[in-house]
N, CA, C and O of each residue as an XYZ file, in Angstrom:
764
protein
N       0.978     -1.195      0.018
C      -0.138      0.155     -0.198
C       0.922      1.413      0.224
O       0.546      2.584      0.157
N       2.023      1.112      0.580
C       2.891      2.579      0.810
C       3.550      2.758     -0.572
O       3.595      3.837     -1.163
N       4.118      1.460     -1.083
C       4.316      1.554     -1.952
C       4.140      1.388     -3.483
O       3.718      0.262     -3.748
N       4.265      1.891     -4.180
C       2.682      1.730     -5.583
C       4.116      1.644     -6.720
O       5.200      2.212     -6.858
N       3.157      0.338     -7.515
C       3.647      0.617     -8.523
C       3.876      1.476     -9.909
O       4.864      1.578    -10.636
N       2.280      2.172     -9.992
C       2.009      2.755    -10.772
C       1.841      4.533     -9.921
O       2.040      4.900     -8.763
N       1.329      5.361    -11.338
C       0.970      6.708    -10.368
C      -0.286      6.469     -9.511
O      -0.875      5.429     -9.805
N      -0.705      7.026     -8.748
C      -1.905      6.993     -8.150
C      -3.060      8.184     -9.076
O      -2.676      9.290     -9.457
N      -4.057      7.809     -9.232
C      -5.440      8.717     -9.604
C      -5.586      9.742     -8.851
O      -5.908     10.841     -9.303
N      -5.317      9.458     -7.320
C      -5.451     10.606     -6.448
C      -4.837     10.829     -5.407
O      -5.209     10.781     -4.235
N      -3.118     11.274     -6.216
C      -1.886     10.975     -5.341
C      -1.668     12.566     -4.375
O      -1.666     13.774     -4.613
N      -1.540     11.861     -3.468
C      -1.734     12.547     -1.582
C      -0.212     12.299     -1.556
O       0.120     11.227     -2.063
N       0.710     13.016     -1.102
C       1.970     12.121     -0.358
C       2.049     13.178      1.111
O       1.860     14.394      1.065
N       2.307     12.546      2.136
C       2.380     13.188      2.953
C       3.887     12.580      3.672
O       3.991     11.412      4.046
N       4.866     13.469      3.769
C       6.208     12.961      4.119
C       5.910     12.740      6.096
O       5.863     13.659      6.914
N       5.816     11.821      6.269
C       5.588     10.894      7.651
C       6.508     11.847      9.111
O       6.156     12.176     10.244
N       7.829     12.017      8.288
C       8.740     12.653      8.971
C       8.544     14.369      9.527
O       9.018     14.900     10.531
N       7.759     14.889      8.567
C       7.608     16.313      9.406
C       6.048     16.344      9.370
O       5.532     17.259      8.728
N       5.102     15.274     10.109
C       3.765     15.194     10.943
C       3.772     15.908     11.740
O       4.824     15.440     12.176
N       3.561     16.699     12.427
C       3.803     17.364     13.998
C       2.983     16.821     14.934
O       1.991     16.242     14.490
N       3.123     16.851     16.053
C       2.333     16.363     17.247
C       1.235     15.740     17.051
O       1.478     14.565     16.773
N       0.328     15.930     17.061
C      -0.818     15.968     16.624
C      -1.318     15.312     15.355
O      -2.455     14.841     15.323
N      -0.451     15.262     14.230
C      -0.334     14.661     13.380
C      -1.019     15.570     12.436
O      -1.538     16.620     12.815
N      -1.020     15.046     10.834
C      -1.240     15.569      9.960
C      -2.673     15.227      9.287
O      -2.867     14.096      8.841
N      -3.784     16.337      9.216
C      -4.765     15.974      8.771
C      -5.175     16.382      7.666
O      -5.053     17.607      7.657
N      -5.758     15.873      6.364
C      -6.218     15.904      4.506
C      -7.465     16.017      4.896
O      -8.105     15.559      5.842
N      -7.803     16.989      3.642
C      -9.298     16.624      3.399
C      -8.798     16.863      1.750
O      -8.356     17.764      1.039
N      -9.259     15.139      1.647
C      -9.281     15.460     -0.132
C     -10.865     14.980     -1.047
O     -11.794     14.190     -0.878
N     -10.413     16.083     -2.130
C     -11.621     16.299     -2.685
C     -11.672     16.134     -4.303
O     -11.418     17.085     -5.043
N     -12.072     14.665     -4.853
C     -11.170     14.131     -5.792
C     -12.142     15.740     -7.217
O     -13.276     16.213     -7.144
N     -11.335     15.957     -7.956
C     -11.506     16.375     -8.967
C     -12.208     15.317     -9.768
O     -12.281     14.097     -9.621
N     -12.884     16.447    -10.988
C     -13.705     15.505    -11.759
C     -12.418     14.256    -13.008
O     -12.794     13.213    -13.544
N     -10.889     14.911    -13.123
C     -10.668     14.336    -13.872
C      -9.758     12.746    -13.164
O      -9.119     11.817    -13.658
N     -10.283     13.263    -11.450
C      -9.694     12.239    -10.538
C     -11.120     10.760    -10.393
O     -11.183      9.557    -10.139
N     -11.645     11.430    -10.605
C     -12.839     11.051    -10.354
C     -13.045      9.991    -11.603
O     -13.324      8.819    -11.347
N     -12.891     10.469    -13.036
C     -13.024      9.589    -14.047
C     -12.089      8.362    -13.756
O     -12.493      7.200    -13.715
N     -10.511      8.843    -13.517
C      -9.609      7.301    -13.416
C      -9.758      6.931    -12.087
O      -9.060      6.006    -11.670
N     -10.677      7.582    -11.217
C     -10.884      6.129    -10.468
C     -11.760      4.321    -10.627
O     -11.492      3.136    -10.433
N     -13.149      5.386    -11.207
C     -14.077      4.836    -11.888
C     -13.794      4.139    -13.184
O     -14.496      3.390    -13.863
N     -12.620      4.571    -13.337
C     -12.081      3.732    -14.685
C     -11.309      2.516    -14.340
O     -11.657      1.414    -14.764
N     -10.131      2.702    -13.482
C      -9.726      1.680    -12.618
C     -10.606      0.356    -12.303
O     -10.628     -0.783    -12.769
N     -11.321      1.045    -11.289
C     -12.142      0.060    -10.459
C     -13.237     -0.568    -11.096
O     -13.946     -1.393    -10.519
N     -13.498      0.016    -12.988
C     -14.637     -0.525    -13.282
C     -16.113     -0.282    -13.099
O     -17.039     -0.972    -13.525
N     -16.158      0.735    -12.447
C     -17.385      1.668    -12.055
C     -18.076      2.167    -13.695
O     -17.548      1.992    -14.793
N     -19.206      2.724    -13.435
C     -20.331      3.573    -14.421
C     -19.467      4.645    -14.102
O     -18.679      5.253    -14.825
N     -19.738      4.780    -12.908
C     -19.452      6.407    -12.561
C     -18.933      6.214    -11.249
O     -18.912      5.123    -10.679
N     -18.340      7.730    -10.584
C     -18.223      7.901     -9.370
C     -18.334      9.680     -9.819
O     -17.581     10.519    -10.313
N     -19.670      9.626     -9.335
C     -20.215     11.062     -9.234
C     -19.779     11.931     -8.503
O     -19.645     13.028     -9.044
N     -19.344     11.812     -6.869
C     -18.580     12.233     -5.513
C     -18.039     11.830     -5.275
O     -18.280     10.626     -5.362
N     -16.683     12.189     -4.697
C     -16.093     11.013     -3.737
C     -14.972     12.435     -2.908
O     -14.445     13.426     -3.413
N     -14.980     11.997     -1.727
C     -13.988     12.673     -0.657
C     -13.660     11.680      0.536
O     -14.218     10.591      0.400
N     -12.971     11.797      1.542
C     -12.233     11.408      2.239
C     -11.595     12.793      2.848
O     -11.346     13.948      2.503
N     -11.456     11.581      4.413
C     -11.104     13.344      5.367
C     -10.238     11.989      5.735
O     -10.470     10.787      5.608
N      -9.193     12.711      6.224
C      -8.006     11.432      6.495
C      -7.222     11.886      7.237
O      -7.065     13.080      6.980
N      -6.265     11.355      8.542
C      -5.510     12.066      9.603
C      -4.412     11.107      9.452
O      -4.717     10.025      8.949
N      -2.878     11.349      9.878
C      -1.716     10.668      9.830
C      -1.038     10.879     10.754
O      -0.549     11.998     10.595
N      -0.624     10.328     11.898
C      -0.234     10.414     13.044
C       0.590      9.326     13.351
O       0.157      8.195     13.130
N       2.024      9.526     13.959
C       2.681      9.139     14.343
C       3.158      8.224     15.636
O       3.670      9.079     16.359
N       3.271      7.013     16.298
C       3.004      6.669     17.298
C       4.282      5.904     18.040
O       5.018      5.431     17.173
N       4.696      5.678     19.190
C       5.955      5.212     19.336
C       6.048      4.013     19.085
O       5.050      3.301     18.985
N       7.478      3.497     18.911
C       7.647      2.246     17.950
C       7.814      2.341     16.378
O       8.126      1.365     15.696
N       7.561      3.698     15.827
C       8.382      3.558     14.613
C       6.737      3.347     13.948
O       6.996      3.187     12.756
N       5.378      3.271     14.065
C       4.141      3.207     13.928
C       3.273      4.601     13.184
O       3.172      5.704     13.722
N       2.922      4.369     12.358
C       1.964      5.436     11.808
C       0.707      5.103     11.534
O       0.447      4.071     10.915
N      -0.382      6.090     12.043
C      -1.440      5.243     11.718
C      -2.561      6.324     10.772
O      -2.642      7.551     10.825
N      -3.218      5.503     10.064
C      -4.077      6.357      9.181
C      -5.307      6.247      9.055
O      -5.654      5.540      8.109
N      -6.126      6.705      9.685
C      -7.070      6.821      9.732
C      -7.965      7.745      8.977
O      -7.102      8.440      8.440
N      -8.996      8.185      8.606
C     -10.359      8.029      7.496
C     -11.448      7.842      7.515
O     -11.944      6.893      8.123
N     -12.271      8.907      6.691
C     -13.489      8.713      6.686
C     -13.723      8.517      4.752
O     -12.833      9.182      4.223
N     -14.562      7.875      3.739
C     -15.118      7.923      2.621
C     -16.557      8.711      2.403
O     -17.529      8.448      3.111
N     -16.581      9.336      1.741
C     -18.146      9.499      1.464
C     -17.663      9.889     -0.508
O     -16.660     10.287     -1.100
N     -19.141      9.451     -0.904
C     -19.228     10.147     -2.216
C     -20.211      8.948     -2.547
O     -20.878      8.214     -1.819
N     -20.028      9.037     -4.087
C     -21.805      7.876     -4.534
C     -20.636      6.955     -6.072
O     -19.998      7.456     -6.997
N     -20.854      5.501     -5.648
C     -20.718      4.969     -6.929
C     -21.837      4.422     -7.683
O     -22.916      3.960     -7.311
N     -21.205      4.622     -9.078
C     -22.363      3.410     -9.759
C     -21.814      2.818    -10.916
O     -21.161      3.137    -11.909
N     -22.592      1.345    -10.142
C     -21.833      0.309    -11.039
C     -23.346     -0.083    -11.318
O     -24.437      0.235    -10.845
N     -22.761     -1.150    -12.576
C     -23.790     -2.340    -13.563
C     -24.117     -3.184    -12.306
O     -23.381     -3.254    -11.322
N     -25.314     -3.822    -12.453
C     -26.184     -4.515    -11.956
C     -25.634     -5.835    -12.321
O     -25.419     -5.872    -13.533
N     -25.349     -6.860    -11.756
C     -24.695     -8.212    -11.659
C     -26.004     -8.659    -12.865
O     -25.469     -9.109    -13.879
N     -26.937     -8.643    -12.928
C     -28.464     -9.133    -13.328
C     -28.849     -8.382    -14.651
O     -29.274     -8.773    -15.738
N     -28.639     -7.558    -14.306
C     -29.628     -6.391    -15.445
C     -28.766     -5.586    -16.109
O     -29.192     -4.947    -17.071
N     -27.708     -5.503    -15.800
C     -26.740     -4.368    -16.457
C     -26.972     -3.064    -16.128
O     -26.089     -2.244    -16.380
N     -28.064     -2.689    -15.576
C     -28.478     -1.087    -14.949
C     -27.802     -0.799    -14.023
O     -27.272     -1.471    -13.139
N     -27.835      0.475    -14.296
C     -27.238      1.444    -13.566
C     -27.514      0.883    -12.139
O     -28.617      0.357    -11.991
N     -26.502      0.922    -10.845
C     -26.831      1.063     -9.289
C     -25.724      1.985     -8.582
O     -24.500      2.066     -8.476
N     -26.725      2.537     -8.223
C     -25.952      3.623     -7.226
C     -25.965      3.053     -5.804
O     -26.837      2.366     -5.272
N     -24.668      3.542     -5.251
C     -24.429      2.944     -4.078
C     -23.855      5.125     -3.077
O     -23.103      5.933     -3.623
N     -24.351      5.279     -2.092
C     -23.919      6.097     -1.108
C     -22.961      5.567     -0.497
O     -22.949      4.433     -0.018
N     -21.898      6.552     -0.476
C     -20.658      5.522      0.589
C     -20.375      6.564      1.812
O     -20.447      7.788      1.704
N     -20.157      6.093      2.583
C     -19.933      6.661      4.214
C     -19.430      5.564      5.092
O     -20.069      4.775      5.788
N     -17.831      5.719      4.861
C     -17.072      4.569      5.501
C     -16.276      4.718      6.364
O     -15.976      5.911      6.317
N     -15.638      4.162      7.277
C     -14.243      4.529      7.910
C     -13.409      3.459      7.904
O     -13.860      2.320      7.783
N     -11.715      3.782      8.072
C     -10.966      2.730      7.825
C      -9.847      2.947      8.762
O      -9.887      4.128      9.108
N      -9.008      2.417      9.243
C      -7.964      2.387     10.159
C      -6.521      1.744      9.397
O      -6.602      0.526      9.233
N      -5.829      2.078      9.137
C      -4.643      1.148      8.986
C      -3.151      1.681      9.740
O      -2.959      2.890      9.872
N      -2.076      0.622     10.240
C      -0.795      0.705     11.013
C       0.338      0.170     10.097
O       0.507     -0.878      9.473
N       0.870      1.028     10.227
C       2.240      1.437      9.348
C       3.106      0.896      9.970
O       2.682      0.509     11.059
N       4.548      0.590      9.732
C       5.590      0.637     11.065
C       6.629      0.726     10.032
O       6.616     -0.016      9.050
N       7.629      1.717     10.254
C       9.253      2.094      9.373
C       9.744      1.661      9.485
O       9.966      1.670     10.696
N      10.679      0.670      8.751
C      11.741      0.099      8.783
C      11.104     -1.604      8.942
O      11.933     -2.510      9.022
N      10.039     -1.839      8.968
C       9.396     -3.732      8.508
C       9.790     -3.849      7.434
O      10.019     -2.922      6.656
N       9.913     -4.867      7.254
C      10.596     -5.517      6.259
C       9.216     -6.195      5.937
O       8.419     -6.658      6.754
N       9.091     -6.147      4.378
C       7.736     -6.995      3.570
C       8.405     -8.304      3.265
O       9.278     -8.711      2.499
N       7.564     -8.820      4.260
C       7.161    -10.807      3.687
C       7.517    -10.997      2.327
O       6.741    -10.175      1.841
N       8.191    -11.532      1.244
C       7.975    -12.212      0.107
C       7.882    -13.511     -0.263
O       8.998    -14.028     -0.259
N       7.033    -14.241     -0.576
C       6.845    -15.709     -1.034
C       8.796    -16.055     -1.690
O       9.382    -15.401     -2.553
N       9.248    -17.047     -1.039
C      10.378    -17.241     -1.984
C      10.456    -18.125     -3.255
O      11.494    -18.740     -3.502
N       9.661    -18.178     -3.849
C       9.294    -18.496     -4.755
C       8.704    -18.199     -5.908
O       9.060    -18.510     -7.045
N       7.534    -17.413     -5.464
C       6.940    -16.093     -7.048
C       7.442    -15.105     -6.303
O       7.490    -14.189     -7.124
N       7.908    -14.617     -5.147
C       8.584    -12.998     -4.765
C       6.984    -12.586     -4.351
O       7.111    -11.632     -3.584
N       5.678    -12.853     -4.500
C       4.666    -11.937     -4.230
C       4.704    -11.127     -2.678
O       5.275    -11.790     -1.812
N       4.383    -10.322     -2.411
C       4.062     -9.925     -1.368
C       3.088    -10.522     -0.476
O       1.868    -10.385     -0.563
N       4.001    -11.492      0.768
C       2.609    -12.155      1.558
C       1.829    -11.074      2.128
O       2.261     -9.922      2.099
N       0.456    -11.432      2.761
C       0.046    -10.963      3.478
C       0.078    -11.329      4.999
O       0.479    -12.478      5.179
N      -0.240    -10.653      6.124
C      -0.168    -11.150      7.278
C      -1.698    -11.239      7.727
O      -2.694    -10.524      7.616
N      -1.382    -12.479      8.291
C      -3.195    -13.102      8.609
C      -4.358    -12.075     10.332
O      -5.514    -11.986     10.747
N      -2.794    -11.528     10.702
C      -3.770    -10.873     11.676
C      -3.729     -9.723     11.744
O      -2.728     -9.007     11.769
N      -5.142     -9.349     11.793
C      -5.782     -8.106     11.251
C      -5.125     -6.678     11.828
O      -5.275     -5.606     11.243
N      -4.466     -6.821     12.920
C      -4.213     -5.468     13.685
C      -2.646     -5.511     12.992
O      -2.131     -4.442     13.319
N      -1.703     -6.278     12.196
C      -0.662     -6.480     12.071
C      -0.555     -5.025     11.573
O      -1.482     -4.458     10.995
N       0.511     -4.520     11.808
C       0.895     -3.087     10.544
C       1.411     -3.201      9.449
O       2.463     -3.836      9.528
N       1.187     -2.910      8.541
C       1.808     -3.106      7.343
C       3.627     -2.185      6.812
O       3.783     -0.987      7.046
N       4.573     -2.909      6.236
C       5.605     -2.187      6.017
C       5.391     -0.442      4.922
O       4.838      0.087      3.958
N       6.123     -0.305      5.804
C       6.440      1.658      5.289
C       7.758      2.020      5.310
O       8.170      2.645      6.286
N       8.863      1.600      3.959
C      10.004      1.548      3.510
C      10.475      2.721      4.003
O      11.542      2.856      4.601
N       9.634      3.624      3.740
C      10.760      5.010      3.436
C       9.613      6.003      4.439
O       8.806      5.381      5.130
N       9.602      7.264      4.461
C       9.260      8.131      5.019
C       7.856      8.971      4.814
O       7.167      9.642      5.582
N       7.718      8.496      2.915
C       6.652      9.345      2.488
C       5.289      8.426      2.193
O       5.367      7.545      1.337
N       4.430      8.576      2.690
C       2.930      7.875      2.370
C       2.148      8.925      1.384
O       1.938     10.131      1.261
N       1.767      7.281      0.574
C       0.794      8.062     -0.569
C      -0.564      7.525      0.069
O      -0.945      6.357      0.002
N      -1.499      8.996      0.954
C      -2.661      8.372      1.500
C      -3.354      8.705      0.759
O      -4.477      8.912      1.220
N      -3.160      9.009     -1.018
C      -4.428      9.386     -1.698
C      -4.659      7.743     -2.788
O      -5.682      7.570     -3.451
N      -3.610      6.819     -2.756
C      -3.370      5.759     -3.011
C      -4.436      4.638     -1.876
O      -5.235      3.716     -2.039
N      -3.862      5.381     -0.752
C      -4.404      4.462      0.494
C      -6.247      4.758      0.504
O      -6.939      3.950      1.124
N      -6.828      5.784     -0.117
C      -7.977      6.413      0.143
C      -8.594      5.721     -1.418
O      -9.779      5.388     -1.399
N      -7.849      5.522     -2.674
C      -8.448      4.424     -3.801
C      -8.696      3.480     -3.297
O      -9.758      3.016     -3.712
N      -8.041      2.679     -2.261
C      -7.576      1.592     -2.574
C      -8.594      1.021     -1.367
O      -8.853     -0.182     -1.412
N      -9.266      1.937     -0.140
C     -10.469      2.331      0.761
C     -11.833      1.946     -0.477
O     -12.526      0.944     -0.658
N     -11.777      2.964     -0.982
C     -13.010      2.940     -2.422
C     -13.116      1.890     -2.920
O     -14.284      1.621     -3.202
N     -12.128      0.857     -3.262
C     -12.589     -0.670     -4.195
C     -12.800     -1.210     -2.994
O     -12.825     -2.406     -3.284
N     -12.968     -1.143     -1.844
C     -12.983     -2.280     -0.650
C     -14.394     -2.172      0.015
O     -14.971     -3.099      0.583
N     -14.950     -0.655     -0.171
C     -16.135     -0.340      0.371
C     -17.245     -0.312     -1.042
O     -18.442     -0.030     -1.000
N     -16.582     -0.627     -2.045
C     -17.567     -0.823     -2.991
C     -18.604     -2.214     -3.407
O     -17.994     -3.260     -3.629
N     -19.933     -2.242     -3.503
C     -20.303     -3.095     -3.093
C     -19.712     -4.465     -4.611
O     -19.729     -4.217     -5.817
N     -19.373     -5.484     -4.105
C     -19.137     -6.640     -5.167
C     -19.670     -7.254     -6.139
O     -19.111     -7.737     -7.124
N     -21.483     -7.232     -5.695
C     -22.096     -7.863     -6.519
C     -23.252     -6.657     -6.575
O     -23.931     -6.930     -5.585
N     -23.687     -5.795     -7.022
C     -24.459     -4.379     -7.085
C     -25.785     -5.103     -7.932
O     -25.706     -5.601     -9.055
N     -27.076     -5.013     -7.036
C     -27.665     -5.897     -7.685
C     -28.885     -4.234     -7.584
O     -28.901     -3.328     -6.751
N     -29.721     -4.461     -8.800
C     -30.624     -3.434     -8.952
C     -31.880     -3.877     -7.664
O     -32.380     -4.993     -7.802
N     -32.294     -3.136     -6.624
C     -33.074     -3.520     -6.023
C     -34.991     -4.092     -6.625
O     -35.819     -3.511     -7.327
N     -35.007     -5.105     -6.092
C     -36.186     -5.832     -6.667
C     -36.010     -7.020     -7.787
O     -36.819     -7.936     -7.932
N     -35.018     -6.874     -8.420
C     -34.609     -7.805     -9.346
C     -33.862     -9.172     -8.531
O     -32.942     -9.157     -7.713
N     -34.822    -10.617     -9.227
C     -34.157    -11.605     -8.839
C     -33.488    -12.433     -9.652
O     -33.439    -12.145    -10.848
N     -33.092    -13.164     -9.351
C     -32.028    -14.225    -10.836
C     -33.607    -14.893    -11.380
O     -34.002    -14.839    -12.545
N     -34.185    -15.372    -10.489
C     -35.602    -15.463    -11.702
C     -35.975    -14.650    -12.605
O     -36.571    -14.977    -13.631
N     -35.711    -13.731    -12.347
C     -36.228    -12.070    -13.524
C     -35.699    -12.564    -14.481
O     -36.394    -12.881    -15.447
N     -34.080    -12.805    -14.478
C     -33.275    -12.839    -15.799
C     -33.351    -14.232    -16.714
O     -32.913    -14.267    -17.864
N     -33.824    -15.112    -16.200
C     -33.389    -16.564    -16.874
C     -34.320    -16.603    -17.506
O     -35.268    -15.827    -17.386
N     -34.230    -17.591    -18.375
C     -35.343    -18.059    -19.430
C     -36.487    -18.433    -18.927
O     -36.352    -18.937    -17.812
N     -37.439    -18.391    -19.267
C     -39.110    -19.016    -18.868
C     -39.060    -20.074    -19.610
O     -38.445    -20.395    -20.627
N     -39.997    -20.676    -18.757
C     -39.937    -22.473    -19.496
C     -41.175    -22.220    -20.358
O     -41.976    -21.315    -20.124
N     -41.258    -22.964    -21.231
C     -42.004    -22.660    -22.337
C     -43.432    -23.752    -21.917
O     -43.184    -24.493    -20.965
N     -44.644    -23.883    -22.438
C     -45.551    -23.977    -22.047
C     -45.375    -25.558    -21.806
O     -45.633    -25.975    -20.676
N     -44.937    -26.499    -22.834
C     -44.413    -28.141    -22.816
C     -43.377    -27.982    -21.875
O     -42.418    -28.740    -22.024
N     -43.334    -27.098    -20.846
C     -41.873    -27.560    -20.187
C     -40.232    -27.764    -20.363
O     -39.263    -28.174    -19.724
N     -40.551    -27.239    -21.573
C     -39.069    -27.244    -22.126
C     -38.230    -26.215    -21.760
O     -38.870    -25.319    -21.210
N     -37.069    -25.991    -21.845
C     -36.636    -24.717    -21.250
C     -35.685    -24.182    -22.709
O     -35.716    -24.778    -23.786
N     -34.991    -23.117    -22.466
C     -34.759    -22.640    -23.701
C     -35.659    -21.506    -24.594
O     -36.563    -20.777    -24.185
N     -35.005    -21.637    -26.158
C     -35.925    -20.381    -26.955
C     -35.994    -21.203    -28.482
O     -35.411    -21.146    -29.565
N     -37.014    -21.943    -27.884
C     -37.389    -23.122    -29.171
C     -36.734    -24.068    -29.945
O     -37.070    -24.726    -30.930
N     -35.559    -23.975    -29.172
C     -34.817    -25.312    -29.796
C     -34.712    -26.694    -28.118
O     -34.625    -26.481    -26.909
N     -34.775    -27.886    -28.868
C     -35.120    -28.618    -27.420
C     -33.862    -28.482    -26.512
O     -32.935    -27.722    -26.790
N     -33.889    -29.038    -25.736
C     -32.562    -29.164    -24.728
C     -31.375    -30.601    -25.445
O     -31.482    -31.742    -25.893
N     -30.451    -29.717    -25.197
C     -29.707    -31.147    -25.813
C     -28.477    -31.203    -24.403
O     -27.929    -30.292    -23.782
N     -28.390    -32.696    -24.289
C     -27.131    -33.187    -23.238
C     -25.744    -32.594    -23.987
O     -25.327    -32.750    -25.134
N     -25.268    -31.921    -22.955
C     -24.214    -31.394    -23.023
C     -23.135    -32.304    -23.681
O     -22.329    -31.900    -24.518
N     -23.231    -33.895    -23.091
C     -22.041    -34.962    -24.017
C     -22.759    -35.959    -25.158
O     -22.327    -37.038    -25.562
N     -24.201    -35.145    -25.620
C     -24.522    -35.852    -26.988
C     -23.879    -36.026    -27.921
O     -24.234    -37.012    -28.567
N     -22.630    -35.222    -28.507
C     -22.096    -35.226    -29.466
C     -20.756    -36.455    -29.328
O     -20.410    -37.144    -30.287
N     -20.005    -36.562    -27.691
C     -19.026    -37.693    -27.365
C     -20.103    -38.985    -27.837
O     -19.614    -39.832    -28.584
N     -21.428    -39.135    -27.453
C     -22.051    -39.945    -27.520
C     -22.106    -40.597    -28.798
O     -22.168    -41.809    -29.005
N     -22.074    -39.563    -29.718
C     -22.310    -39.899    -31.402
C     -21.240    -40.745    -31.220
O     -21.446    -41.957    -31.166
N     -19.806    -40.163    -31.089
C     -19.173    -40.493    -31.308
C     -18.508    -41.788    -30.807
O     -17.581    -42.256    -31.467
N     -18.964    -42.455    -29.571
C     -18.492    -43.604    -29.154
C     -19.277    -44.882    -29.897
O     -18.881    -46.048    -29.930
N     -20.537    -44.319    -30.502
C     -21.518    -45.388    -31.105
C     -20.972    -45.120    -32.844
O     -21.328    -46.057    -33.558
N     -20.411    -44.330    -33.382
C     -19.622    -44.453    -34.668
C     -18.683    -45.701    -34.846
O     -17.747    -45.886    -34.068
N     -18.993    -46.664    -36.027
C     -18.086    -47.686    -36.065
C     -16.809    -47.367    -36.615
O     -16.549    -46.694    -37.612
N     -16.135    -47.885    -35.903
C     -14.228    -47.479    -36.201
C     -13.790    -48.445    -37.389
O     -14.202    -49.582    -37.618
N     -12.748    -47.616    -38.155
C     -11.919    -48.260    -38.882
C     -10.979    -49.386    -38.718
O     -10.127    -49.433    -37.831
N     -11.246    -50.605    -39.932
C      -9.851    -51.178    -39.463
C      -9.813    -52.299    -38.298
O      -8.770    -52.914    -38.078
N     -11.561    -52.654    -37.206
C     -11.899    -52.763    -36.205
C     -12.809    -53.643    -36.024
O     -13.263    -53.840    -34.897
């Protein structure tokens, strides 16, 4: 989270070594271009509103605590009908980083390993922290992974059975292995 592989769409870098005794507070109000870029990144149909209030605070033991609240509106496609579904966003988050903590990597793949303890601090290799990227990641976590238009059920979008009891659209239902059965029954050459 602290080190990014790409430039964040909503970059807000904080030097944790320069935070005062009460921490640093940031008011993030995403611009139109930032909201469009975030919507594209996360596959939203739109992100008409998005803001965050975040505090970055140093604690004893080289800990850095990032706390915040996200607010906004996400528009996604319904998983059943593909119609636009709006989600109002009002979420809080808290992440703890530790300076100098080495990031654990899988020896075979080189991928970063996630600590299973929920309160375990994340590594912060330097003194710079992109709070905008943290906010963007929290936005993706807050979005409904299966948006569904209210009142729509799976039965509403499945093909209706015909009066004769068959399913489908004017074609008889075919067994998935019917083609293999035909090959099995075909006479073989030379045998």
